[in-house]
py3Dmol code that shows the C-alpha trace and the ligand (Angstrom):
import py3Dmol

protein = """\
ATOM      1  CA  MET A   1     165.258  62.898 160.010  1.00  0.00           C
ATOM      2  CA  VAL A   2     161.787  62.864 161.372  1.00  0.00           C
ATOM      3  CA  ARG A   3     162.096  66.570 162.284  1.00  0.00           C
ATOM      4  CA  GLN A   4     163.079  67.288 158.734  1.00  0.00           C
ATOM      5  CA  MET A   5     160.049  65.437 157.387  1.00  0.00           C
ATOM      6  CA  ALA A   6     157.811  67.338 159.738  1.00  0.00           C
ATOM      7  CA  THR A   7     159.310  70.682 158.645  1.00  0.00           C
ATOM      8  CA  ASP A   8     158.801  69.714 154.968  1.00  0.00           C
ATOM      9  CA  LEU A   9     155.247  68.608 155.694  1.00  0.00           C
ATOM     10  CA  GLY A  10     154.540  71.930 157.483  1.00  0.00           C
ATOM     11  CA  SER A  11     155.833  74.010 154.585  1.00  0.00           C
ATOM     12  CA  GLY A  12     153.877  71.795 152.055  1.00  0.00           C
ATOM     13  CA  HIS A  13     150.747  72.333 154.084  1.00  0.00           C
ATOM     14  CA  GLY A  14     151.313  76.059 153.923  1.00  0.00           C
ATOM     15  CA  GLU A  15     151.719  75.992 150.104  1.00  0.00           C
ATOM     16  CA  VAL A  16     148.446  73.979 149.719  1.00  0.00           C
ATOM     17  CA  ALA A  17     146.593  76.434 151.915  1.00  0.00           C
ATOM     18  CA  SER A  18     147.910  79.386 149.828  1.00  0.00           C
ATOM     19  CA  TYR A  19     146.979  77.577 146.543  1.00  0.00           C
ATOM     20  CA  SER A  20     143.506  76.882 147.909  1.00  0.00           C
ATOM     21  CA  THR A  21     143.082  80.587 148.764  1.00  0.00           C
ATOM     22  CA  THR A  22     144.174  81.648 145.304  1.00  0.00           C
ATOM     23  CA  LEU A  23     141.792  79.036 143.779  1.00  0.00           C
ATOM     24  CA  GLU A  24     138.865  80.108 145.882  1.00  0.00           C
ATOM     25  CA  GLY A  25     139.576  83.686 144.689  1.00  0.00           C
ATOM     26  CA  ARG A  26     139.662  82.671 141.099  1.00  0.00           C
ATOM     27  CA  ILE A  27     136.518  80.625 141.445  1.00  0.00           C
ATOM     28  CA  ARG A  28     134.762  83.696 143.048  1.00  0.00           C
ATOM     29  CA  GLU A  29     135.984  85.798 140.092  1.00  0.00           C
ATOM     30  CA  LEU A  30     134.702  83.268 137.513  1.00  0.00           C
ATOM     31  CA  THR A  31     131.351  82.986 139.379  1.00  0.00           C
ATOM     32  CA  ASP A  32     130.963  86.736 139.225  1.00  0.00           C
ATOM     33  CA  GLU A  33     131.898  86.812 135.519  1.00  0.00           C
ATOM     34  CA  ILE A  34     129.336  83.944 134.826  1.00  0.00           C
ATOM     35  CA  ASN A  35     126.646  85.738 136.774  1.00  0.00           C
ATOM     36  CA  LEU A  36     127.345  88.947 134.862  1.00  0.00           C
ATOM     37  CA  ALA A  37     127.113  87.124 131.548  1.00  0.00           C
ATOM     38  CA  ARG A  38     123.892  85.363 132.633  1.00  0.00           C
ATOM     39  CA  GLN A  39     122.283  88.666 133.546  1.00  0.00           C
ATOM     40  CA  GLU A  40     123.406  90.113 130.166  1.00  0.00           C
ATOM     41  CA  LEU A  41     121.939  87.111 128.337  1.00  0.00           C
ATOM     42  CA  GLU A  42     118.691  87.422 130.309  1.00  0.00           C
ATOM     43  CA  ARG A  43     118.471  91.120 129.395  1.00  0.00           C
ATOM     44  CA  GLU A  44     119.150  90.312 125.743  1.00  0.00           C
ATOM     45  CA  ILE A  45     116.397  87.566 125.745  1.00  0.00           C
ATOM     46  CA  ALA A  46     113.943  89.933 127.284  1.00  0.00           C
ATOM     47  CA  GLU A  47     114.733  92.627 124.742  1.00  0.00           C
ATOM     48  CA  ARG A  48     114.423  90.173 121.835  1.00  0.00           C
ATOM     49  CA  LYS A  49     111.101  88.913 123.236  1.00  0.00           C
ATOM     50  CA  SER A  50     109.700  92.388 123.439  1.00  0.00           C
ATOM     51  CA  THR A  51     110.942  93.170 119.921  1.00  0.00           C
ATOM     52  CA  GLU A  52     109.324  89.949 118.607  1.00  0.00           C
ATOM     53  CA  GLN A  53     106.118  90.849 120.366  1.00  0.00           C
ATOM     54  CA  GLN A  54     106.161  94.333 118.849  1.00  0.00           C
ATOM     55  CA  ARG A  55     106.864  92.885 115.350  1.00  0.00           C
ATOM     56  CA  ASP A  56     103.947  90.416 115.764  1.00  0.00           C
ATOM     57  CA  ARG A  57     101.687  93.300 116.762  1.00  0.00           C
ATOM     58  CA  LEU A  58     102.786  95.408 113.836  1.00  0.00           C
ATOM     59  CA  LEU A  59     102.358  92.431 111.481  1.00  0.00           C
ATOM     60  CA  VAL A  60      98.694  91.872 112.666  1.00  0.00           C
ATOM     61  CA  GLU A  61      98.066  95.597 112.271  1.00  0.00           C
ATOM     62  CA  LEU A  62      99.587  95.554 108.755  1.00  0.00           C
ATOM     63  CA  LEU A  63      97.514  92.644 107.730  1.00  0.00           C
ATOM     64  CA  LYS A  64      94.387  94.343 109.048  1.00  0.00           C
ATOM     65  CA  LYS A  65      95.214  97.622 107.256  1.00  0.00           C
ATOM     66  CA  ASN A  66      95.898  95.584 104.012  1.00  0.00           C
ATOM     67  CA  LYS A  67      92.555  93.892 104.201  1.00  0.00           C
ATOM     68  CA  GLU A  68      90.878  97.298 104.772  1.00  0.00           C
ATOM     69  CA  LEU A  69      92.676  98.712 101.801  1.00  0.00           C
ATOM     70  CA  GLU A  70      91.755  95.767  99.645  1.00  0.00           C
ATOM     71  CA  GLY A  71      88.190  96.259 100.731  1.00  0.00           C
ATOM     72  CA  ILE A  72      88.235 100.022  99.812  1.00  0.00           C
ATOM     73  CA  VAL A  73      89.867  99.327  96.499  1.00  0.00           C
ATOM     74  CA  TYR A  74      87.234  96.636  95.770  1.00  0.00           C
ATOM     75  CA  VAL A  75      84.251  98.816  96.631  1.00  0.00           C
ATOM     76  CA  ALA A  76      85.701 101.822  94.851  1.00  0.00           C
ATOM     77  CA  SER A  77      86.562 100.040  91.636  1.00  0.00           C
ATOM     78  CA  HIS A  78      83.286  98.070  91.718  1.00  0.00           C
ATOM     79  CA  ASP A  79      80.988 101.019  92.505  1.00  0.00           C
ATOM     80  CA  LEU A  80      82.706 103.517  90.185  1.00  0.00           C
ATOM     81  CA  ARG A  81      81.762 101.332  87.278  1.00  0.00           C
ATOM     82  CA  SER A  82      78.116 102.056  87.314  1.00  0.00           C
ATOM     83  CA  PRO A  83      78.409 105.913  86.900  1.00  0.00           C
ATOM     84  CA  LEU A  84      81.002 105.273  84.279  1.00  0.00           C
ATOM     85  CA  VAL A  85      78.616 103.012  82.302  1.00  0.00           C
ATOM     86  CA  ASN A  86      76.066 105.874  82.643  1.00  0.00           C
ATOM     87  CA  VAL A  87      78.545 108.429  81.071  1.00  0.00           C
ATOM     88  CA  GLN A  88      79.302 105.862  78.382  1.00  0.00           C
ATOM     89  CA  GLY A  89      75.622 105.408  77.578  1.00  0.00           C
ATOM     90  CA  PHE A  90      74.932 109.133  77.490  1.00  0.00           C
ATOM     91  CA  SER A  91      77.925 109.950  75.327  1.00  0.00           C
ATOM     92  CA  ARG A  92      76.548 107.454  72.777  1.00  0.00           C
ATOM     93  CA  LYS A  93      73.134 109.150  73.026  1.00  0.00           C
ATOM     94  CA  LEU A  94      74.806 112.521  72.560  1.00  0.00           C
ATOM     95  CA  ALA A  95      76.516 111.236  69.330  1.00  0.00           C
ATOM     96  CA  LYS A  96      73.176 110.031  68.084  1.00  0.00           C
ATOM     97  CA  SER A  97      71.487 113.341  68.905  1.00  0.00           C
ATOM     98  CA  CYS A  98      74.262 115.186  67.054  1.00  0.00           C
ATOM     99  CA  ALA A  99      73.827 113.050  63.929  1.00  0.00           C
ATOM    100  CA  GLU A 100      70.034 113.722  64.122  1.00  0.00           C
ATOM    101  CA  LEU A 101      70.719 117.481  64.475  1.00  0.00           C
ATOM    102  CA  ASP A 102      73.052 117.248  61.534  1.00  0.00           C
ATOM    103  CA  GLY A 103      70.271 115.890  59.404  1.00  0.00           C
ATOM    104  CA  LEU A 104      67.892 118.626  60.549  1.00  0.00           C
ATOM    105  CA  ILE A 105      70.388 121.466  60.076  1.00  0.00           C
ATOM    106  CA  THR A 106      71.735 120.468  56.649  1.00  0.00           C
ATOM    107  CA  PRO A 107      68.614 121.740  54.698  1.00  0.00           C
ATOM    108  CA  LEU A 108      68.571 124.967  56.836  1.00  0.00           C
ATOM    109  CA  ALA A 109      72.266 125.547  56.198  1.00  0.00           C
ATOM    110  CA  ALA A 110      71.494 126.141  52.595  1.00  0.00           C
ATOM    111  CA  THR A 111      69.671 129.330  53.489  1.00  0.00           C
ATOM    112  CA  ALA A 112      72.312 130.495  56.051  1.00  0.00           C
ATOM    113  CA  GLY A 113      75.157 132.866  55.223  1.00  0.00           C
ATOM    114  CA  GLU A 114      78.623 131.480  54.363  1.00  0.00           C
ATOM    115  CA  SER A 115      80.220 132.244  57.690  1.00  0.00           C
ATOM    116  CA  GLU A 116      77.340 130.673  59.625  1.00  0.00           C
ATOM    117  CA  ARG A 117      77.458 127.594  57.457  1.00  0.00           C
ATOM    118  CA  GLN A 118      81.134 127.216  58.087  1.00  0.00           C
ATOM    119  CA  ARG A 119      80.608 127.657  61.843  1.00  0.00           C
ATOM    120  CA  MET A 120      77.811 125.024  61.977  1.00  0.00           C
ATOM    121  CA  ASP A 121      79.986 122.686  59.954  1.00  0.00           C
ATOM    122  CA  ARG A 122      82.975 123.196  62.333  1.00  0.00           C
ATOM    123  CA  ILE A 123      80.824 122.610  65.448  1.00  0.00           C
ATOM    124  CA  LEU A 124      78.969 119.585  64.103  1.00  0.00           C
ATOM    125  CA  HIS A 125      81.712 117.882  62.169  1.00  0.00           C
ATOM    126  CA  GLU A 126      84.846 118.820  64.077  1.00  0.00           C
ATOM    127  CA  GLN A 127      84.352 120.145  67.597  1.00  0.00           C
ATOM    128  CA  ILE A 128      81.578 117.862  68.780  1.00  0.00           C
ATOM    129  CA  PRO A 129      83.068 114.583  67.328  1.00  0.00           C
ATOM    130  CA  LYS A 130      86.500 115.614  68.647  1.00  0.00           C
ATOM    131  CA  SER A 131      85.146 116.144  72.269  1.00  0.00           C
ATOM    132  CA  LEU A 132      83.076 113.023  72.107  1.00  0.00           C
ATOM    133  CA  GLY A 133      86.274 111.110  70.961  1.00  0.00           C
ATOM    134  CA  PHE A 134      88.141 112.418  73.993  1.00  0.00           C
ATOM    135  CA  ILE A 135      85.225 111.428  76.313  1.00  0.00           C
ATOM    136  CA  THR A 136      84.972 107.900  74.862  1.00  0.00           C
ATOM    137  CA  GLY A 137      88.834 107.528  75.024  1.00  0.00           C
ATOM    138  CA  SER A 138      88.879 108.566  78.677  1.00  0.00           C
ATOM    139  CA  ILE A 139      85.988 106.305  79.558  1.00  0.00           C
ATOM    140  CA  GLU A 140      87.788 103.345  77.978  1.00  0.00           C
ATOM    141  CA  ARG A 141      90.937 104.268  79.903  1.00  0.00           C
ATOM    142  CA  ILE A 142      89.056 104.593  83.298  1.00  0.00           C
ATOM    143  CA  ASP A 143      87.133 101.364  82.519  1.00  0.00           C
ATOM    144  CA  CYS A 144      90.537  99.635  81.909  1.00  0.00           C
ATOM    145  CA  LEU A 145      91.978 101.056  85.127  1.00  0.00           C
ATOM    146  CA  LEU A 146      88.923 100.065  87.251  1.00  0.00           C
ATOM    147  CA  LYS A 147      88.999  96.584  85.847  1.00  0.00           C
ATOM    148  CA  GLY A 148      92.728  96.325  86.736  1.00  0.00           C
ATOM    149  CA  LEU A 149      92.059  97.585  90.305  1.00  0.00           C
ATOM    150  CA  LEU A 150      89.265  95.075  90.654  1.00  0.00           C
ATOM    151  CA  ARG A 151      91.403  92.219  89.527  1.00  0.00           C
ATOM    152  CA  LEU A 152      94.147  93.285  91.964  1.00  0.00           C
ATOM    153  CA  SER A 153      91.799  93.562  94.870  1.00  0.00           C
ATOM    154  CA  ARG A 154      90.170  90.151  94.018  1.00  0.00           C
ATOM    155  CA  LEU A 155      93.562  88.464  94.041  1.00  0.00           C
ATOM    156  CA  GLY A 156      93.809  88.856  97.887  1.00  0.00           C
ATOM    157  CA  ARG A 157      90.485  87.160  98.134  1.00  0.00           C
ATOM    158  CA  ALA A 158      91.077  84.222  95.760  1.00  0.00           C
ATOM    159  CA  SER A 159      91.371  80.922  97.623  1.00  0.00           C
ATOM    160  CA  LEU A 160      94.604  79.073  97.156  1.00  0.00           C
ATOM    161  CA  THR A 161      95.130  75.330  96.736  1.00  0.00           C
ATOM    162  CA  PHE A 162      98.686  74.512  97.584  1.00  0.00           C
ATOM    163  CA  GLU A 163      99.862  71.287  95.948  1.00  0.00           C
ATOM    164  CA  THR A 164     103.040  69.838  94.377  1.00  0.00           C
ATOM    165  CA  LEU A 165     103.185  71.247  90.893  1.00  0.00           C
ATOM    166  CA  ASP A 166     104.961  69.643  87.972  1.00  0.00           C
ATOM    167  CA  MET A 167     106.402  72.850  86.505  1.00  0.00           C
ATOM    168  CA  GLN A 168     107.552  71.044  83.373  1.00  0.00           C
ATOM    169  CA  VAL A 169     104.003  70.243  82.528  1.00  0.00           C
ATOM    170  CA  ILE A 170     102.627  73.707  83.468  1.00  0.00           C
ATOM    171  CA  MET A 171     105.332  75.474  81.465  1.00  0.00           C
ATOM    172  CA  GLU A 172     104.745  73.372  78.423  1.00  0.00           C
ATOM    173  CA  LYS A 173     101.028  74.124  78.593  1.00  0.00           C
ATOM    174  CA  ILE A 174     101.794  77.867  78.818  1.00  0.00           C
ATOM    175  CA  VAL A 175     104.081  77.692  75.883  1.00  0.00           C
ATOM    176  CA  SER A 176     101.633  75.758  73.727  1.00  0.00           C
ATOM    177  CA  SER A 177      98.794  78.244  74.689  1.00  0.00           C
ATOM    178  CA  MET A 178     101.051  80.901  72.989  1.00  0.00           C
ATOM    179  CA  ALA A 179     102.104  78.652  70.149  1.00  0.00           C
ATOM    180  CA  TYR A 180     100.505  80.894  67.482  1.00  0.00           C
ATOM    181  CA  GLN A 181     102.482  84.026  68.603  1.00  0.00           C
ATOM    182  CA  ILE A 182     105.668  82.040  69.137  1.00  0.00           C
ATOM    183  CA  ASP A 183     105.567  80.400  65.697  1.00  0.00           C
ATOM    184  CA  THR A 184     104.561  83.561  63.831  1.00  0.00           C
ATOM    185  CA  LEU A 185     107.253  85.582  65.360  1.00  0.00           C
ATOM    186  CA  GLY A 186     109.840  82.800  65.104  1.00  0.00           C
ATOM    187  CA  VAL A 187     110.612  82.872  68.899  1.00  0.00           C
ATOM    188  CA  ALA A 188     112.865  80.100  70.222  1.00  0.00           C
ATOM    189  CA  VAL A 189     111.600  78.960  73.677  1.00  0.00           C
ATOM    190  CA  GLU A 190     114.114  76.661  75.459  1.00  0.00           C
ATOM    191  CA  ILE A 191     112.720  74.941  78.491  1.00  0.00           C
ATOM    192  CA  GLY A 192     115.369  73.350  80.729  1.00  0.00           C
ATOM    193  CA  LYS A 193     114.696  70.742  83.434  1.00  0.00           C
ATOM    194  CA  LEU A 194     112.246  72.337  85.880  1.00  0.00           C
ATOM    195  CA  GLY A 195     111.907  71.057  89.364  1.00  0.00           C
ATOM    196  CA  PRO A 196     108.560  70.903  91.200  1.00  0.00           C
ATOM    197  CA  CYS A 197     107.189  73.562  93.606  1.00  0.00           C
ATOM    198  CA  LEU A 198     104.485  73.738  96.250  1.00  0.00           C
ATOM    199  CA  ALA A 199     101.991  76.371  95.077  1.00  0.00           C
ATOM    200  CA  ASP A 200      98.573  77.070  93.449  1.00  0.00           C
ATOM    201  CA  ALA A 201      98.475  75.910  89.809  1.00  0.00           C
ATOM    202  CA  GLY A 202      96.143  78.720  88.526  1.00  0.00           C
ATOM    203  CA  GLN A 203      98.137  81.493  90.114  1.00  0.00           C
ATOM    204  CA  VAL A 204     101.512  80.104  89.038  1.00  0.00           C
ATOM    205  CA  THR A 205     100.202  79.734  85.520  1.00  0.00           C
ATOM    206  CA  GLN A 206      99.138  83.423  85.531  1.00  0.00           C
ATOM    207  CA  VAL A 207     102.615  84.588  86.742  1.00  0.00           C
ATOM    208  CA  PHE A 208     104.615  82.655  84.210  1.00  0.00           C
ATOM    209  CA  SER A 209     102.169  83.436  81.278  1.00  0.00           C
ATOM    210  CA  ASN A 210     102.659  87.061  82.055  1.00  0.00           C
ATOM    211  CA  LEU A 211     106.536  86.699  82.106  1.00  0.00           C
ATOM    212  CA  LEU A 212     106.530  84.842  78.758  1.00  0.00           C
ATOM    213  CA  ASP A 213     104.073  87.266  77.274  1.00  0.00           C
ATOM    214  CA  ASN A 214     106.243  90.218  78.326  1.00  0.00           C
ATOM    215  CA  ALA A 215     109.413  88.485  76.937  1.00  0.00           C
ATOM    216  CA  ILE A 216     107.627  88.295  73.533  1.00  0.00           C
ATOM    217  CA  LYS A 217     106.205  91.872  73.852  1.00  0.00           C
ATOM    218  CA  TYR A 218     109.484  93.495  74.758  1.00  0.00           C
ATOM    219  CA  ARG A 219     111.628  91.646  72.277  1.00  0.00           C
ATOM    220  CA  SER A 220     114.395  93.471  70.395  1.00  0.00           C
ATOM    221  CA  ALA A 221     113.931  94.419  66.771  1.00  0.00           C
ATOM    222  CA  ASP A 222     117.693  93.716  66.172  1.00  0.00           C
ATOM    223  CA  ARG A 223     117.795  89.909  66.809  1.00  0.00           C
ATOM    224  CA  PRO A 224     115.531  86.897  66.927  1.00  0.00           C
ATOM    225  CA  LEU A 225     114.029  86.380  70.365  1.00  0.00           C
ATOM    226  CA  VAL A 226     115.372  83.519  72.412  1.00  0.00           C
ATOM    227  CA  VAL A 227     113.675  82.725  75.796  1.00  0.00           C
ATOM    228  CA  ARG A 228     115.280  80.361  78.216  1.00  0.00           C
ATOM    229  CA  ILE A 229     113.360  78.954  81.144  1.00  0.00           C
ATOM    230  CA  PHE A 230     115.177  76.971  83.771  1.00  0.00           C
ATOM    231  CA  SER A 231     115.198  76.313  87.548  1.00  0.00           C
ATOM    232  CA  GLU A 232     117.689  75.792  90.359  1.00  0.00           C
ATOM    233  CA  GLU A 233     116.999  74.179  93.680  1.00  0.00           C
ATOM    234  CA  PHE A 234     118.113  75.514  97.049  1.00  0.00           C
ATOM    235  CA  ASP A 235     117.687  74.240 100.617  1.00  0.00           C
ATOM    236  CA  ASP A 236     114.709  76.564 101.240  1.00  0.00           C
ATOM    237  CA  GLY A 237     112.992  76.821  97.852  1.00  0.00           C
ATOM    238  CA  ILE A 238     113.305  76.558  94.084  1.00  0.00           C
ATOM    239  CA  ARG A 239     114.199  79.404  91.840  1.00  0.00           C
ATOM    240  CA  TYR A 240     112.761  79.669  88.386  1.00  0.00           C
ATOM    241  CA  CYS A 241     114.220  81.983  85.734  1.00  0.00           C
ATOM    242  CA  VAL A 242     112.639  83.352  82.578  1.00  0.00           C
ATOM    243  CA  GLU A 243     115.397  84.879  80.625  1.00  0.00           C
ATOM    244  CA  ASP A 244     115.118  86.805  77.393  1.00  0.00           C
ATOM    245  CA  ASN A 245     117.403  88.647  74.927  1.00  0.00           C
ATOM    246  CA  GLY A 246     114.976  91.517  74.460  1.00  0.00           C
ATOM    247  CA  ILE A 247     115.205  95.326  74.915  1.00  0.00           C
ATOM    248  CA  GLY A 248     116.119  95.005  78.620  1.00  0.00           C
ATOM    249  CA  ILE A 249     115.116  97.322  81.507  1.00  0.00           C
ATOM    250  CA  PRO A 250     117.168 100.398  82.560  1.00  0.00           C
ATOM    251  CA  ALA A 251     118.513 100.163  86.175  1.00  0.00           C
ATOM    252  CA  GLU A 252     116.536 103.192  87.287  1.00  0.00           C
ATOM    253  CA  SER A 253     113.205 101.617  86.280  1.00  0.00           C
ATOM    254  CA  ARG A 254     113.715  98.116  87.774  1.00  0.00           C
ATOM    255  CA  GLU A 255     111.647  98.907  90.823  1.00  0.00           C
ATOM    256  CA  ARG A 256     108.945 100.985  89.175  1.00  0.00           C
ATOM    257  CA  ILE A 257     107.906  98.217  86.679  1.00  0.00           C
ATOM    258  CA  TRP A 258     106.265  96.398  89.721  1.00  0.00           C
ATOM    259  CA  GLU A 259     104.039  99.379  90.461  1.00  0.00           C
ATOM    260  CA  ILE A 260     100.435  99.095  89.283  1.00  0.00           C
ATOM    261  CA  PHE A 261      99.739 100.741  85.879  1.00  0.00           C
ATOM    262  CA  HIS A 262     103.417 101.662  85.399  1.00  0.00           C
ATOM    263  CA  ARG A 263     104.679 101.155  81.843  1.00  0.00           C
ATOM    264  CA  LEU A 264     108.125 102.251  80.793  1.00  0.00           C
ATOM    265  CA  ASN A 265     107.034 103.152  77.245  1.00  0.00           C
ATOM    266  CA  PRO A 266     103.243 103.608  77.346  1.00  0.00           C
ATOM    267  CA  ASP A 267     103.033 103.759  73.595  1.00  0.00           C
ATOM    268  CA  GLU A 268     104.930 100.536  73.061  1.00  0.00           C
ATOM    269  CA  GLY A 269     102.263  97.967  72.113  1.00  0.00           C
ATOM    270  CA  PRO A 270      99.244  96.830  74.036  1.00  0.00           C
ATOM    271  CA  GLY A 271      99.279  96.507  77.883  1.00  0.00           C
ATOM    272  CA  GLU A 272      97.972  98.074  80.932  1.00  0.00           C
ATOM    273  CA  GLY A 273     100.958  98.049  83.270  1.00  0.00           C
ATOM    274  CA  LEU A 274      99.242  95.511  85.533  1.00  0.00           C
ATOM    275  CA  GLY A 275     100.898  92.126  84.854  1.00  0.00           C
ATOM    276  CA  LEU A 276     103.966  92.548  87.008  1.00  0.00           C
ATOM    277  CA  ALA A 277     101.981  94.190  89.875  1.00  0.00           C
ATOM    278  CA  LEU A 278      99.690  91.205  89.863  1.00  0.00           C
ATOM    279  CA  ALA A 279     102.593  88.757  89.574  1.00  0.00           C
ATOM    280  CA  ARG A 280     104.373  90.211  92.613  1.00  0.00           C
ATOM    281  CA  GLN A 281     101.084  90.123  94.628  1.00  0.00           C
ATOM    282  CA  ILE A 282     100.535  86.435  93.635  1.00  0.00           C
ATOM    283  CA  VAL A 283     104.065  85.392  94.416  1.00  0.00           C
ATOM    284  CA  ALA A 284     103.944  87.102  97.876  1.00  0.00           C
ATOM    285  CA  ARG A 285     100.767  85.163  98.653  1.00  0.00           C
ATOM    286  CA  LEU A 286     102.480  81.942  97.689  1.00  0.00           C
ATOM    287  CA  ALA A 287     105.244  82.784 100.175  1.00  0.00           C
ATOM    288  CA  GLY A 288     107.782  83.392  97.426  1.00  0.00           C
ATOM    289  CA  SER A 289     109.629  86.280  95.878  1.00  0.00           C
ATOM    290  CA  ILE A 290     110.117  87.712  92.391  1.00  0.00           C
ATOM    291  CA  TRP A 291     112.741  90.173  90.989  1.00  0.00           C
ATOM    292  CA  VAL A 292     114.412  91.069  87.808  1.00  0.00           C
ATOM    293  CA  GLU A 293     118.059  91.432  86.641  1.00  0.00           C
ATOM    294  CA  SER A 294     118.562  93.095  83.343  1.00  0.00           C
ATOM    295  CA  ALA A 295     121.116  94.491  80.991  1.00  0.00           C
ATOM    296  CA  PRO A 296     119.580  97.314  78.897  1.00  0.00           C
ATOM    297  CA  GLY A 297     119.845  96.496  75.221  1.00  0.00           C
ATOM    298  CA  ALA A 298     120.817  92.882  75.876  1.00  0.00           C
ATOM    299  CA  GLY A 299     117.935  91.316  77.777  1.00  0.00           C
ATOM    300  CA  SER A 300     116.289  90.555  81.171  1.00  0.00           C
ATOM    301  CA  CYS A 301     116.060  87.679  83.543  1.00  0.00           C
ATOM    302  CA  PHE A 302     112.974  87.445  85.808  1.00  0.00           C
ATOM    303  CA  TYR A 303     113.512  85.271  88.836  1.00  0.00           C
ATOM    304  CA  VAL A 304     110.711  83.620  90.812  1.00  0.00           C
ATOM    305  CA  VAL A 305     111.454  81.773  94.020  1.00  0.00           C
ATOM    306  CA  LEU A 306     108.755  79.356  95.353  1.00  0.00           C
ATOM    307  CA  PRO A 307     108.600  76.959  98.195  1.00  0.00           C
ATOM    308  CA  LYS A 308     109.695  73.347  97.449  1.00  0.00           C
ATOM    309  CA  PRO A 309     107.385  70.366  98.036  1.00  0.00           C
ATOM    310  CA  GLN A 310     107.931  68.670 101.507  1.00  0.00           C
ATOM    311  CA  ALA A 311     110.497  65.930 101.335  1.00  0.00           C
ATOM    312  CA  PRO A 312     108.812  62.477 101.875  1.00  0.00           C
ATOM    313  CA  GLY A 313     109.255  60.900 105.232  1.00  0.00           C
TER     314      GLY A 313
END
"""
ligand_1 = """\
27
ADP
P 102.431 95.779 80.613
O 103.246 94.743 79.875
O 101.000 95.585 80.431
O 102.926 97.120 80.307
P 103.674 94.768 83.046
O 103.241 95.084 84.444
O 103.631 93.264 82.691
O 102.653 95.558 82.186
O 105.116 95.318 82.752
C 105.430 96.628 83.189
C 106.470 97.272 82.283
O 107.718 96.558 82.575
C 106.251 97.114 80.856
O 105.462 98.203 80.353
C 107.692 97.162 80.240
O 108.099 98.442 80.062
C 108.522 96.474 81.398
N 108.855 95.059 81.099
C 108.194 93.969 81.546
N 108.750 92.847 81.107
C 109.808 93.150 80.307
C 110.767 92.450 79.626
N 110.825 91.112 79.582
N 111.727 93.192 78.871
C 111.696 94.542 78.991
N 110.807 95.281 79.648
C 109.853 94.631 80.308
"""
view = py3Dmol.view(width=600, height=400)
view.addModel(protein, "pdb")
view.setStyle({"model": 0}, {"cartoon": {"style": "trace"}})
view.addModel(ligand_1, "xyz")
view.setStyle({"model": 1}, {"stick": {}})
view.zoomTo()
view.show()
């Protein structure tokens, strides 16, 4: 009996020893796997750190280049205005000299032959006024473009005051500042419940005034204009929408409308193709985003996402 127990104990001991060897092997394997995974993780972390450092370096570089570019645009648009004013002044002088010359020549023309008289008449009353008209028109256009560039370059320098904005109040003020246009054209402006945002009041007013102004300018001749303005809150911001039932924007032009001086139909009413370029620049400075969705012939919806005010506490 005792011998039997001893034999059993012996074989049990052998089994335990063999389990323990297997277990040790398995632990060694697992340790190797963990070490490998740790090395892989360390490599990934190092890679990510270097990518982040590279991104930060590029961002600093980009900001520097942007500042430089803004400076160049500012100086160019500012300094180009004085020679332009010069050209403007001298074209006026030229027009006056021509009128004076006309007065002097008229009595002489009576003694000239028919063909000379006709030539003088063409030069003084057609060719010179036509050329002067082109010069004046181009000066006005350059002046307008320079003013636009100046406004754009000044935007980057404007100081911002971030505060909680009651968008309901701001939007109602914008709408009432356009009351004359809205009433005369019979536009229906529906303002939904608008949540607050954290932004600069002046700049936000400029963005939404431009969106409402555009909705009115690019209305459809086929139906009365209805503009709906509403907002939706998300975890990381608030999204405002200015929706119209106007002419809409073709898909292939939806990116180009944000370019400075780009107008889809240059002959379609007043405008310098600057509003949306300024709006995009402003919204970017306010740490937001702006884009459009549109159905040509049916209407457009401009979305503006801005940061939300900090939750109390
Ligand atoms: P502007 O109105 O002076 O031309 P913007 O930069 O404000 O300049 O707009 C650029 C172009 O985008 C406009 O010329 C127009 O073609 C198009 N656009 C802007 N808003 C609308 C809108 N609500 N509906 C249709 N087209 C629009």
